[in-house]
N, C-alpha and C positions, 0 to 999 in steps of 0.2 A: 505654822506660825499663826498667831491670833492677836487681836487687839487686846491690850491690857490697860488702856487709859483712853480718855476721849481724844480724838484727833479730828481735824477738820474734814468734814465729809462723812464721818463715821457715826454710828449710834452713840449717843452720849447719855441718854436718860430714858426711863420708862415711866409713864404716868397713867394711873388708873382713874378714869372718870366713872363715878358710881353713885347710885341712889342712896347708899348707906355707908358713909365713911366710917362710922363707929363699928359697924358689922365687918367691914373689910379690914379695918385695923385688927380686930380680934382674930379673924380668919388667917390673915397672912402672918401675924405675929406668931400664932401657934404653928403655922406650916413652915416658916423660914427662920423664925427666931428674930424677926425684926423688932426694933424699938421705934415706934411711930409717935412723932411729936407734931401736934397741930399748931400752926402759927396763929396766935391769938389776936393779931392785928386785924381790925375790921376790913382793911383794904385787901388782906390776904384771902378773904372769902372761904376760910376753913381749909386752906391748903395744908396738907399733912406730909411731912418728909419721913420716910422710913430709913433707918440706919442699921448697919451691922457694926457693932462697936461704935467708933467715931465716924465711920465712913457712910455718907449718904448713898443709898442704892436705888431708890425709887420714890414715887410720890403717889398719894391718894388725894382725890379732890372731888368736891360735889360737881354735878353736871352744870355746864354753862347755861343750858337751856333745856326745856322739857323734851324737845325732839332729839337731843343728843343721845346716842345709844350708850348703854353701859359697856365699856370696852377699855382695854389697855391701848395706850398710844405710845408710839416710838418717836423720839426726837433725834434729829441729826444735827451735828455741830456745823456751823458756818461762820465765816469771818465777817460777812456783810449780808444781812438778811434782805435788804433791798435789791442788791445785785443778784442774789440767788432767786428772788421772786421774778426778776426779769428773765432769768434763764428758765424758770419753771413755766412762765407764760409762753416763751418762745418754743418750748418743747411740748406744749399742749396740756400742761397742768393748770390747776385752778387755785387761786388764793381763796380760802374760806374765812380767814380771820387774821387780823394783824398786818404788820408787826405791832406788838404791844410791849411797853416797858414793864418789867417786873422789878420794882424798886431799883437797886443798883446791881441786881443779880445778872441781868441780861435782857434780851428781847426775844420774843417768840412769835411765830406765825404758824397757822394751820393750813395745810395744803392737801389737795386731792390730786393724785396722778391721773393720767388720761383715762384709766379704766376705773377710777373712783376710789382707789385705796388711799386712805387718809393717813397723813403723818405730820410731824411738826418740825419746824426749823428752830434751832436755838443758836442765837448769837450771844456768846458768853460775855458777861461783865465780870463780876467778882466770883461767879459760880460757873465752873467749867463743865460740870455734869457729875456723873457717878464717881465715887471715890475708890471703888474697887469693882473689878470685873472677873467673871469666871470662878469666883469663890462660891461655896455653897450659900444660897440665898441671894446671890447677885446676878445681874444681867450678864449673859455671855454669848447670846446668839439672837439674831432677828431673822424672820422668814417672811418673804412676800408671797402671799397666795393670790394668784391673779388668773383671770380668764384671757389675758392678752399678753403672753410672755414676750413675744418679739417686740411689741410696743413698749413693754416695761424695760427691756434691755436698752432700747434706744433712748428712752426718757432718763433713766437713772445714770447711765454712763455719760449722757450730755450734761445733766444738772450737777452731778457730784464728781464726775471723773472716775467712777468706779470701773474696775475691770471685771469681766465675767466670761466664762466659756459656755455659751448657750448649748453647745453640742453635748455637754455632760449630762448624765442621767439626772443628776441633781445639781444644777448650776449654782455656783457659789460667788457671792459678791466679795470683792477684795479691794483694799487700798494699799498700794505699794507692797503687794504680796501678802498682806495680812488679811486673813479671812475673818469675816464678822457676821455673815448671813448667807441665806440661800433663797431659792425661788422654787415654788411648786406651782405647776399649771393646774388650775381647777378644772375638773372634768365633770362628767355626768353624776359622779358620786356625791358632788356637792349640791345641796338643794339650790334651786335658782334664786331664792330669796337671800342667800348668803352672799354678801358683796365681796369684791376683792379687798384684801386687808393685810396689814402688817401684824405679825404675831411675835411677841417677845418670848424668849426662852430664858429661864433662870436655872442656874446650876443647882444640883442637889447631890448630897452625899450618897443617897440611896433612892433611886427613881421609883422603885417598887413601893417602898415604904412611904415616900412622899405622896404617891398616887393614892395609896390606901388611907393615909391620914386625911387627905382632902375629902375622900368619899365619906369617912367617918364624921367629918365636920360639915356635912350638908353640901359639899361640893360634888361635882360630877366628873367621872373619868370618860372623856370623849374618845380618846385613843389609849388603849391599854398599853402598859409598858412593853416596849419592843426594842430589840437591838438592831440598829440600822446596819446594813452591810458596809463594812469598812468605816463605820461611824459609831457614835455613842449609843447608849441606851436612852430612850426618850419616852415621854408620855405627853399627852395633851389633856388639859384639865379645864374645868369651868368652875368659877367660884360661886357662892350661893346667890349673888346678885346677877350673875349671868355673864361676867367677863371671862374670856378664854385666854389661856396662856399655856406655855409649854415648859417642861422641865427636862434636863438632860444630865447625864452622869458627869460630875465635876472633874473626875480624874481622866477623862478622855482627851487625848491630844489630837487636834485637827492638823 
């Protein structure tokens, strides 16, 4: 069982903060077949929504400030951003920004968990989040890479009410039995300068060809395509501006 639409507490949107929105539009359009449209209103600040057909699937946006890293960010849906922020503070997390209104679309806030992994809260107004999940080119999985897995389990189960079995080789986050993500403990193989972070995975018809296409288009293959035991075929890629994301075989059932 897996999430097929935004639900409270679950991932609802992926947003790329980048130094080159036009370059990112070209790269991801070629890679995933997205149609990327930039909001021309001055207040929108160059915010660009990517679609598959009529369905919004992700966003590309200029960096908020020079110190912000180029990265993909994952948003989780909440019914009350202020109440969730209180839960975040109580559980040891930190508010970095917001809540802020986004026209009539909703409100967002930027959070860091106790180990520093950054994510976003989204309180929907007229916009609930992605219009399709798990289809080729759409978000289908999110993974927390953390140096403090026990602390992460305590934090996210408290804030969002997720369930997880930390005894599993690869713990998976669930809402009402529906799996939407996992957790990897960062060990000595990860350079010390790499912080804890959330990594979005997009579905792909052919993981090997998607990885090869990214490399041909000035991207980097960080993890070669591999088949996970009892899991899908996956790869981890980096776009030309430096943002890291994963892809997985769209036909795999979790």
